[in-house]
C-alpha positions as CSV (number, residue, x, y, z in Angstrom):
1,M,25.3,-46.4,-3.7
2,F,22.1,-45.9,-5.6
3,L,20.0,-45.2,-2.5
4,S,22.5,-42.6,-1.3
5,I,22.3,-40.8,-4.6
6,V,18.5,-40.8,-4.4
7,T,18.6,-39.5,-0.9
8,V,20.9,-36.6,-1.9
9,V,18.7,-35.7,-4.8
10,L,15.6,-35.7,-2.7
11,L,17.3,-33.6,0.0
12,L,18.5,-31.1,-2.7
13,A,14.9,-31.0,-4.1
14,S,13.6,-30.3,-0.6
15,L,16.0,-27.4,-0.2
16,G,14.8,-26.0,-3.5
17,S,11.2,-26.3,-2.2
18,A,12.2,-24.6,1.1
19,V,12.9,-21.5,-1.0
20,L,9.2,-21.3,-1.6
21,V,8.5,-21.5,2.1
22,L,11.0,-18.7,3.0
23,W,10.5,-16.3,0.1
24,G,7.2,-17.2,-1.5
25,A,5.2,-14.5,-3.1
26,S,2.0,-15.2,-1.2
27,R,0.8,-17.2,1.7
28,W,-0.6,-19.8,-0.6
29,T,2.8,-20.2,-2.3
30,R,4.4,-20.7,1.1
31,L,1.8,-23.3,1.9
32,L,2.6,-25.1,-1.3
33,G,6.3,-25.0,-0.4
34,Y,5.5,-26.6,3.0
35,V,3.6,-29.4,1.3
36,L,6.5,-30.0,-1.1
37,V,9.1,-30.1,1.6
38,A,7.0,-32.4,3.7
39,S,6.5,-34.8,0.8
40,K,10.2,-34.8,0.0
41,V,11.2,-35.4,3.6
42,N,8.7,-38.3,3.7
43,M,10.3,-39.8,0.6
44,V,13.7,-39.6,2.3
45,I,12.3,-41.5,5.3
46,I,10.9,-44.2,3.0
47,V,14.2,-44.5,1.2
48,L,16.0,-44.7,4.5
49,A,13.6,-47.5,5.6
50,T,14.2,-49.4,2.4
51,A,18.0,-49.0,2.7
52,T,18.3,-50.1,6.3
53,G,15.5,-52.6,6.4
54,Y,14.0,-51.1,9.6
55,T,10.3,-51.3,9.1
56,F,9.5,-48.9,12.0
57,Y,10.7,-46.1,9.8
58,L,7.7,-46.8,7.6
59,D,5.5,-46.3,10.6
60,I,7.2,-43.0,11.2
61,A,6.6,-42.1,7.6
62,V,2.9,-42.9,7.8
63,V,2.5,-40.8,10.9
64,Y,4.4,-37.9,9.3
65,I,2.1,-38.1,6.2
66,L,-1.0,-37.9,8.4
67,L,0.4,-35.0,10.4
68,S,1.5,-33.1,7.3
69,F,-1.9,-33.6,5.7
70,I,-3.8,-32.4,8.9
71,G,-1.4,-29.5,9.2
72,T,-2.0,-28.5,5.6
73,L,-5.8,-28.6,6.1
74,V,-5.5,-26.5,9.3
75,L,-3.3,-23.9,7.7
76,A,-5.4,-23.6,4.6
77,N,-8.6,-23.3,6.6
78,Y,-7.0,-20.6,8.8
79,M,-5.8,-18.6,5.8
80,A,-9.1,-18.9,4.0
81,N,-11.2,-17.8,7.0
82,K,-9.2,-15.6,9.3
83,G,-5.7,-15.2,7.9
84,G,-6.6,-12.9,5.0
85,V,-6.4,-14.1,1.4
86,S,-5.9,-10.6,-0.1
87,E,-2.3,-11.3,-1.0
């Protein structure tokens, strides 16, 4: 019961962070929203791994963390160099 409540709270928090991605004031705010959503989804995967006892979900979470980090670096580098930071 506790893990399902935690999962629902994390999913609601990620929906709140998705608002930043969709209607952020600047590109940097949208990037911050992307990082927040990725971290919340990763926490949901970890809670799911804890609840079910399947350890391969933790492997998926580690891969998702690495891909999210690399994606954040690539997007930030693109926005800083070519994407225009004037917003």
